[in-house]
C-alpha positions as CSV (number, residue, x, y, z in Angstrom):
1,M,182.9,-84.8,10.1
2,M,181.7,-88.4,10.6
3,K,178.6,-89.2,8.6
4,Q,175.6,-89.6,10.8
5,N,173.5,-92.8,10.8
6,Y,170.1,-91.2,11.2
7,Q,168.2,-94.5,10.9
8,K,170.2,-96.0,13.7
9,Q,169.5,-92.9,15.9
10,L,165.7,-93.2,15.2
11,D,165.7,-96.9,16.0
12,S,167.4,-96.1,19.3
13,L,164.8,-93.5,20.2
14,L,161.9,-95.7,19.3
15,D,163.4,-98.5,21.5
16,S,163.6,-96.0,24.4
17,L,159.9,-95.0,24.3
18,G,158.6,-98.0,26.0
19,D,154.8,-97.7,26.6
20,K,155.0,-93.9,26.1
21,K,153.3,-92.6,22.9
22,P,154.4,-89.0,22.4
23,S,152.7,-86.6,20.0
24,L,154.3,-86.0,16.6
25,L,153.6,-83.3,14.0
26,L,154.6,-84.9,10.7
27,H,155.1,-82.6,7.8
28,A,154.0,-84.4,4.6
29,C,154.4,-83.5,1.0
30,C,152.0,-86.1,-0.5
31,G,150.2,-89.4,0.0
32,P,152.8,-91.8,-1.4
33,C,155.6,-90.4,0.7
34,S,153.6,-90.4,3.9
35,S,152.3,-93.9,3.4
36,Y,155.3,-95.9,4.6
37,V,156.2,-93.3,7.2
38,L,152.7,-93.7,8.8
39,E,153.0,-97.4,8.6
40,Y,156.3,-97.3,10.4
41,L,155.6,-94.7,13.1
42,Y,151.9,-94.9,14.0
43,K,152.5,-97.5,16.7
44,Y,155.0,-95.3,18.4
45,F,153.4,-91.8,18.2
46,N,150.1,-90.0,18.2
47,I,150.5,-88.4,14.8
48,T,149.0,-85.3,13.2
49,V,150.0,-84.7,9.5
50,F,150.9,-81.2,8.6
51,Y,150.4,-80.3,4.9
52,Y,152.4,-77.1,4.3
53,N,153.7,-77.0,0.7
54,P,153.4,-73.6,-1.0
55,N,156.3,-74.6,-3.2
56,I,154.0,-76.9,-5.2
57,Y,153.3,-75.6,-8.7
58,P,150.7,-75.2,-10.2
59,E,147.9,-74.8,-7.7
60,E,145.9,-77.6,-9.3
61,E,148.9,-79.9,-8.6
62,Y,148.9,-78.7,-4.9
63,H,145.2,-79.7,-4.5
64,R,145.6,-82.9,-6.3
65,R,148.4,-84.0,-4.0
66,L,146.4,-82.9,-0.9
67,D,143.2,-84.8,-2.1
68,E,145.3,-87.9,-2.8
69,L,146.7,-87.8,0.7
70,K,143.3,-87.3,2.3
71,N,141.7,-90.0,0.2
72,L,144.5,-92.5,1.2
73,Y,143.8,-91.9,4.9
74,T,140.1,-92.9,4.5
75,K,141.2,-96.5,3.7
76,F,144.8,-96.9,4.9
77,P,144.8,-99.1,8.1
78,P,147.6,-97.3,9.9
79,A,145.9,-94.0,9.3
80,L,142.6,-95.3,10.5
81,E,144.0,-97.2,13.5
82,G,146.2,-94.2,14.4
83,K,143.3,-91.8,14.0
84,I,145.5,-89.6,11.9
85,K,144.4,-86.0,11.5
86,V,145.4,-83.7,8.7
87,I,146.2,-80.0,9.2
88,E,146.3,-77.9,6.0
89,E,148.3,-74.8,6.3
90,N,148.0,-71.7,4.1
91,Y,148.9,-72.0,0.4
92,D,150.7,-68.9,-0.7
93,P,153.4,-69.5,-3.4
94,D,154.9,-66.0,-2.7
95,D,156.1,-67.5,0.7
96,F,158.1,-70.1,-1.3
97,Y,159.7,-67.6,-3.7
98,K,160.6,-65.3,-0.8
99,A,162.2,-68.2,1.1
100,V,164.3,-69.5,-1.8
101,K,165.2,-66.1,-3.2
102,T,165.4,-67.1,-6.8
103,K,164.4,-63.6,-7.9
104,E,167.4,-62.1,-6.1
105,E,169.7,-65.0,-7.1
106,P,168.4,-66.3,-10.5
107,E,171.2,-68.8,-10.8
108,L,169.4,-70.9,-8.2
109,A,166.5,-71.5,-10.6
110,G,168.6,-73.8,-12.8
111,E,170.0,-75.9,-10.0
112,K,169.4,-79.6,-9.9
113,E,167.7,-81.1,-6.8
114,R,169.6,-81.3,-3.5
115,G,171.3,-77.9,-4.0
116,E,171.0,-74.6,-2.1
117,R,167.5,-73.8,-3.5
118,C,166.2,-77.1,-2.1
119,R,168.0,-76.6,1.2
120,R,166.1,-73.3,1.6
121,C,162.9,-74.9,0.7
122,Y,163.4,-77.6,3.3
123,E,164.2,-74.9,5.9
124,F,161.2,-72.7,5.5
125,R,158.7,-75.6,5.6
126,L,160.4,-77.1,8.6
127,K,160.3,-73.8,10.4
128,K,156.6,-73.5,9.8
129,T,156.2,-77.1,11.1
130,Y,158.2,-76.3,14.2
131,E,156.1,-73.2,14.9
132,Y,152.9,-75.1,14.6
133,A,154.2,-77.9,16.8
134,L,155.3,-75.4,19.5
135,K,152.1,-73.5,19.6
136,N,150.1,-76.7,19.8
137,H,152.2,-78.5,22.4
138,F,153.6,-81.4,20.3
139,D,156.4,-83.5,21.7
140,Y,158.2,-84.0,18.3
141,F,158.2,-82.6,14.8
142,C,159.5,-84.3,11.6
143,T,159.0,-84.5,7.8
144,T,158.5,-87.3,5.3
145,L,160.9,-85.7,2.9
146,S,163.8,-87.9,3.7
147,I,162.0,-90.9,2.2
148,S,162.9,-89.7,-1.3
149,P,166.3,-90.8,-2.8
150,F,166.3,-87.3,-4.4
151,K,166.3,-85.5,-1.1
152,D,169.4,-84.8,1.1
153,A,168.7,-86.5,4.4
154,E,171.9,-84.9,5.9
155,K,170.6,-81.3,5.1
156,I,167.1,-82.1,6.4
157,N,168.3,-83.5,9.7
158,V,170.9,-80.7,10.3
159,L,168.1,-78.1,9.7
160,G,165.7,-79.9,12.0
161,K,168.2,-79.9,14.8
162,E,169.1,-76.3,14.2
163,I,165.5,-75.3,14.3
164,E,164.9,-77.2,17.5
165,A,167.8,-75.3,19.1
166,Q,166.7,-71.9,18.1
167,N,166.4,-69.5,21.0
168,N,163.2,-67.9,19.7
169,G,161.4,-71.1,20.7
170,A,161.5,-70.0,24.3
171,E,160.0,-66.6,23.3
172,I,157.2,-68.2,21.4
173,A,156.6,-70.5,24.3
174,K,156.1,-67.5,26.6
175,T,153.3,-66.1,24.3
176,T,151.6,-69.4,23.8
177,G,151.8,-70.8,27.3
178,A,153.8,-73.8,26.1
179,E,155.6,-75.6,28.8
180,K,158.1,-77.4,26.5
181,T,159.5,-77.0,23.0
182,P,159.2,-79.8,20.4
183,L,162.1,-82.0,19.6
184,W,163.3,-82.9,16.1
185,L,162.7,-86.5,15.2
186,T,165.9,-87.6,13.5
187,S,165.1,-89.9,10.5
188,D,166.1,-91.2,7.1
189,F,162.9,-92.9,6.0
190,K,164.4,-94.2,2.7
191,K,166.4,-96.7,4.8
192,K,165.2,-100.2,5.7
193,G,163.5,-100.4,2.3
194,G,161.3,-97.4,3.1
195,F,161.2,-96.0,-0.4
196,K,160.6,-99.4,-1.9
197,R,157.7,-99.9,0.5
198,S,156.2,-96.6,-0.5
199,L,156.2,-97.7,-4.1
200,E,154.5,-100.9,-3.2
201,L,151.8,-99.1,-1.2
202,S,151.3,-96.6,-4.0
203,E,150.6,-99.5,-6.4
204,E,148.4,-101.3,-3.8
205,Y,146.2,-98.3,-3.2
206,G,146.3,-96.9,-6.8
207,M,147.9,-93.6,-5.7
208,Y,148.9,-90.9,-8.1
209,R,152.7,-90.5,-8.0
210,Q,154.0,-87.2,-9.3
211,Q,156.9,-87.1,-11.7
212,Y,158.6,-84.0,-10.1
213,C,159.3,-82.7,-6.6
214,G,156.8,-79.9,-6.7
215,C,158.1,-76.5,-7.5
216,I,158.2,-74.8,-11.0
217,Y,161.9,-75.3,-11.2
218,S,161.8,-79.0,-10.5
219,L,159.0,-79.3,-13.1
220,K,161.2,-77.6,-15.7
221,N,164.1,-79.8,-14.9
222,S,162.0,-82.8,-15.1
223,S,160.5,-81.8,-18.5
224,A,164.0,-81.0,-19.8
225,S,165.2,-84.5,-18.9
226,E,162.4,-86.3,-20.8
């Protein structure tokens, strides 16, 4: 299969929007990762940020990242100009463990990032994002996750397109009165210097940058490598 150029696909879509400014539900894992993405996209979309990350361990870390994200948006020009809103979804770590099935398949706990455990983590958070986007009539849904060089953009985009195409979207639409289903916004935000720019913005705004992805397994892997 030919490798997809997701950045080129995104550029093509943005060029096609013209004066239209569709709504976008943007799943975000933290302030630093969302900084460049907002700077890049706010002129093209009406953005609402969706903070759904029950994978983050421990709970104090979850709240620290959320507070850092909210604090950034009180002073970050793209967030202010774009009138960015933040939706916090329920924090229940059991949802994460059920989704990745590390209790049933303990070998997944020792995987390095970008493996099957991570793919399952992407999937259940993207499904939640899609469901919220559908019920609240968004035009597009997406995630900031692809900005990290440690995340697999191919897996993220394949999952996004699969979720967009799910037949149950039509069933949810019937119960919510939605006239349309949200489209997946193809992206690879690390391209075009996106990751480097996020580092620059983190330094400029004095943001806390975590040293591990978020879950207890990535924390243990990070500690083991020190």
